C-alpha positions, 0 to 999 in steps of 0.5 A, a space after each residue: 308510217 313510223 315518225 323517223 320515217 315522216 319526218 324524214 319523208 316531209 325533209 325531203 319534200 321540203 328539200 324538193 320545194 314541192 307542196 301538195 294542197 288538197 283543193 275541194 273546191 267544185 269546179 266554177 265555184 269561187 275559191 275559199 279566199 277566208 282561209 289564211 294563205 300557206 305559209 309559202 308559195 305554191 304554183 299548184 296551190 294558187 293556180 288551182 280553181 281560178 279559171 273555171 272560176 273565171 270562165 263561168 263567170 263570164 269575164 272572158 266574153 266581150 258581152 261581160 259588163 258593157 251597160 252601153 253600145 257602142 262602147 265608149 272606150 272601144 272594141 279591142 279584137 284579135 284572132 288567135 292563130 288557130 295551131 294545129 290539131 297535133 297532140 300538143 303546144 310546145 314552148 314556141 305557142 306558149 309564147 304566143 299566148 302568153 303575149 296575146 293574153 298579156 294584151 287581151 286582158 290589159 285591154 280588157 282591164 282597161 275597160 274595152 269591150 274585148 274579144 280574144 277569138 279561140 280555133 284549132 287548125 286541122 292541120 292536113 298533112 302534120 295530122 295525116 303523117 301522124 295517124 297515118 305512123 300510128 296506123 302502121 306502128 299498132 296495125 301494121 295499115 297503111 291509109 290505102 287499106 283502109 280506103 279513103 273513107 275509113 282512113 278519114 273517120 280515123 283521123 276524126 277517131 284520133 282527133 277527139 281523143 287528142 284535139 281538147 288536149 290543146 285546149 286543156 294547155 291553153 286553159 293551164 297557160 291562163 288564156 283567157 279566150 271567149 271558149 263559147 267561139 270555138 271553132 275547129 276549120 273541119 267542124 260539119 258544116 252544122 257550125 258556120 266556119 267549115 265548108 260554106 266559107 271554105 266553098 264560097 272563098 273558093 267558087 267567087 275567086 274560081 268564077 272570077 278567074 282569080 282561081 285557075 287550073 295549071 300544070 306546072 313543077 310543084 315541091 313533091 314528096 313522094 311519100 306523102 304523095 302530095 305536093 307541099 307548099 315551100 314553108 314544108 321545105 327544108 333546106 338542108 346545106 351540104 358543106 361536100 359530100 353528104 350521106 342521107 337517110 331517105 325514106 323507103 331506102 335501106 341504106 344512105 344516099 349519096 347528095 353534095 357531089 356535082 358529077 360531070 359527063 358528055 353529049 357528044 354531037 351530032 354528025 361530029 367527034 366533038 363532046 359537050 361535058 355537062 355536071 349536074 347533082 342529080 343525075 338520075 334526071 339526065 334521063 328526061 334531058 331535052 337540050 343544052 343550053 350555053 351562054 350566048 356571048 360564050 365563045 367556046 361553043 359559037 360553032 356549035 349553034 343549031 347543032 343537036 347532041 343525041 343522048 346516049 341512052 336513046 334515040 333522041 336528039 336534042 338541040 345546043 340552046 342560046 340562054 343568058 341564065 347561063 352562068 359562063 364562068 360555072 363547070 364548063 359553062 354548059 348546062 344539061 336541062 331537064 324542064 320538067 324535074 327543074 325549075 329554071 330549067 322550067 323557064 328554059 325550057 318555056 323560052 325555047 319550046 323545048 319537049 316537058 319529058 317527066 321521068 317520076 310517077 308521084 311514087 318517084 318510080 322512073 317512067 318514060 324512060 328505056 329500059 334497064 331503068 325503066 321502073 327504077 327507084 330514083 336514087 338506085 337509078 342514080 347509080 344504075 345511070 352513073 355505072 351505064 355512063 362509065 360503061 359508054 365512057 362519057 363519064 367525067 368525073 365527081 367532086 365536092 359541091 356544096 349546094 342545099 338538098 331539099 328535105 320534107 319538113 313532115 316525111 324527111 323525104 327529098 322533094 322533087 321537082 315535079 310536073 303537075 296539074 294543079 289550082 293555082 291562085 293569081 296573087 299579082 292584084 292581090 300581092 299589089 294591094 297587101 304592098 299598097 295598104 302598108 306603104 299607105 299606113 292603113 296596116 302597120 307592122 311590128 316591129 319595121 324592120 319586117 316591111 322589107 321581107 313584107 315588100 319583097 315577098 309581095 312585089 316579086 310574089 308568084 301565083 299560090 298552089 292550093 292544091 294538094 294530093 291527101 285525104 283529110 282536108 277540104 275537099 276542092 269543091 270543082 269538079 271534071 265535066 264529060 258531056 254525054 253526047 259529044 255531038 254537042 260539045 267536044 268536051 271537058 271543063 271544070 265547074 266549081 259549085 256549092 253542091 254536085 246539083 249547082 255544077 250540074 246547072 253551071 256546066 249545063 249552061 256553060 256548054 247548052 245542054 240539058 243536065 242529063 247528059 253532064 257527068 261529073 266527078 269531083 277533084 279527089 284533091 284537099 286544099 292547101 290548110 292556109 287557105 282555110 286559114 287565109 279566111 280565118 279572120 271573118 269566117 269565124 263570125 259567119 262569113 258570108 253569111 253573117 252580119 261582121 259589124 261587130 266584131 271586124 275588122 280585127 284590130 290585131 295579128 299577132 304571131 310568129 314572123 316566121 310565118 309573116 307570108 304563108 299566113 298573115 299575107 294571105 289573111 291581108 290578100 283575102 281578106 282584102 278580095 273576098 270583104 273589101 276590108 283588111 282583116 286588122 289594124 295592126 301586125 305585131 311578130 314576135 321572137 321565135 323560141 329556140 333551145 337553150 342551144 339555138 335550135 327551132 323547136 321540133 319535134 322532129 329534134 325532139 326537143 320540144 317541151 311541153 308547157 305543162 311539164 314546166 308549169 306542173 316539173 318533170 322527171 327526166 324517165 318522165 322527159 323520156 317517156 314522152 319520145 316513147 309515145 312519139 313518131 320519131 323513128 329509134 335512132 332519133 329517140 336516142 338522139 333526143 334522150 341524149 340532149 334532153 339528159 345534157 339539158 335536164 339531168 334532174 328534169 324540169 322544177 315546177 315553176 308555174 303558169 305564172 312565172 312561165 309567161 313572166 319569162 317568156 315576156 321577158 325574154 321576148 326582143 323584138 326582132 331577135 329570137 329567144 334561147 331559151 334556158 327552161 332552167 332559168 324560168 325558175 327564177 322568176 317562181 323566186 319571184 312569185 316568192 317573194 311577191 307573196 310574202 311581200 303581201 303576207 307581211 303586208 296584210 298583216 300590218 293593214 289589220 282588220 279595221 283598215 280605213 279609208 284615209 289620207 294616201 301617199 304613193 311611192 315615185 316610183 310606184 307611179 314611174 313603173 304605172 307609166 312604164 307599162 303602159 307606154 310598154 303595151 302601148 309599143 308592145 315593148 314586153 321587156 320594159 313591162 316585165 323589168 318595170 314591175 320586177 324592179 317596183 316589186 323587187 327592190 323599190 317596194 320589198 327591198 327599200 320600201 318595205 325595210 323602211 317603215 318596219 321600225 315605223 308599223 312597229 311604233 306603238 306611241 300616239 305619234 308614231 300610230 299617226 305616221 304607222 297610219 299614213 305608212 298603211 295607206 302608201 303600202 295598201 294602193 301600193 299592193 293594189 296598183 301593183 297587184 293591177 299591174 301585174 294582173 295581164 302578166 301572172 293572172 293567178 298569183 295577182 287573183 289569188 292575192 287580190 281576193 285576199 286583199 281587205 278594201 277601203 270602203 265596200 263600194 271598192 269590191 270588184 269581183 276579180 282582178 281580171 276585169 279591174 280598171 288596170 292602172 292610168 298615169 290620170 289615176 297616179 296623178 290624183 295619187 301624187 296630188 295627194 302626197 303633195 299634201 301630205 308632205 305639207 303635213 309631215 312637221 304635224 305627223 313628225 315625218 321628216 326622219 323617216 321620210 329622209 331615211 327612205 328617200 336615202 335609201 331609195 336614191 341609194 339603190 335607184 343609183 345601184 339599180 343603174 349601174 348593175 340592172 343589166 350585167 
């Protein structure tokens, strides 16, 4: 390369603020901290090598440093909300792990026996959808083409290829998890967690009657061919007529309209006009309902209406649920396809006619509708009613359309036999433990939601018609000799042999007369997640005394019911103990426009891209590799171009963690502009320069002496302590940021520079006191910051000289966190120092420092929140 070209390349690198270092440290070995600090801060340089060394040293293990049992400082145990094994984490996961790691590191630095247990969730629906899309895209095959066994092998292959990426990301985030305890919820039976705990939970609850089988309405996705939970249903609000894309249909389908049509009253010329948003469901109508007090329909009591497409006679029933002021006051009733109508059907003992199969094709209907796709039948029914003269009108209608978050299909209420958990007693227990203070939920404004759910809880559908997941350990029994018993029955068992013995005993026959067929369905992923806090320790076979119950559960408020409540209910039910003492719920991370981070929106940001930086082209390429459809990819690309026209700059892990904690405000969602994280990288640079300057002034022969500590450091310690106690992360980040940036760098360092440069004997005495003060600020300040910014604080702490050899600690992450008692001792030294000011001629310097500090403190109060 020519000199001019080389100079230009260096200049371009400098302008881009990119510094590349070759870090030769072998994995697990300690980084070289004897070489001089680079001139400027580089995340790549600082964050290299430390994590593998921490891990090899065993700092993240609860056994580390415990010299006595039990630990007088106590035990802190928390399990990770197991991320889905669906490829990669996003900034929402980064927030969760930044907060959890800060808390874990804080408890560890307080000397407690500390365990943060890692794990990964098999994510039944999400994972199956990803692999199915991959199969179709690459091989033009469906799972049915492969068959169940071969498809499961494909999922395992994909998991083994992609699953470790999540753990890699967690390590890059600095998450101090005990990796030797990592578990995956679908690991084979040789690992304790897997099927043993899942089967045990199901069987115990089934034998007790808490788990039962029933035929009810479920949320059904025709694309997935499975029931889905409420959390997997997005509620799309429509203001009026809207055309929506539906999987399996070339043309968009009309929603947001109310169709009115009439039913003829049997034996008269009268008709009753009803209205519906789902006209195709009239094929399954079995009644018309009116309010008992509606004078318009009193004369029709006991009358029947006639279905126009078959000879079905349907009663006019009186029911209080009807709103007399809506529409005509008469409502069509389709018990098998609507949740409200289901209850009406139960009350009036109406027929339940299912008109849809699992694929959304019409069944149990007359020609020409038989076999039609549901939304094609929508048009056909409307035309047929028009031909008969019974169509009245169509008008715009505000409504909410249920959409499957996984497949984007329109969710159908479908009557299916499924497994359910009776939640009434467990829900009451879960409400009571919060009411009596045994379980604390933070912040407390979530209590209203908790009690609303627990006090009005419905039974939980736990079966899913998937192939990937924990197959339900229940068997359908057929007795070969029908003369012995008329029968069919479901039994559960830890093995087929156990189930056979149960069935033989139940029906009082020999085992050879029993035929078994295991249920094809798998358990809802939330079921296995519900026993996560104790199954990870080997329940039901292992002793749980050391780490169960846990201390804290930290997660997003959006899964308060779906995961947190179920862990509480199942923990109390199966172990008799709460799984944790406190629940801290953080805000949900949204993008800069307030939208929830979602793979389907294409606005998900990989934390690694914020840490290392990525070009706009790189962001675009990630979308190409995603499972989004081409129109969605293009829309997402335009969003990326608008939000990150120059890509995302390299911010580093420490800056990302600090930013996420700084923006965490209890009860409020976070609209996170990734570019703002860059400001905290500049803070790291300021920190770097402050320590670099200070180390030059401390010199080689640094030794113990009287210490003088600024009152602001003591205040920062107190604020951080109270902040961690109250889970007030913005208070912690503000205290640390203000101390380092304003009070230490802008005031103290500037005020002592003239003192440190003096060479006369009295000046040397003053400089010695300043060095002691500065050392204390650096050492305590780095410990304060360590839980939030573990990498840069480790780098600088390792290079900081020690006052005495016995002061040496192997790592800042296992050094005691600053406490107010420590600062009280230091402040007692300050009083002694003040009494010696005259001897050391410090009056003017100290006064100048105090004046500068007072002026800036006033400035803070006026500008801090502007």
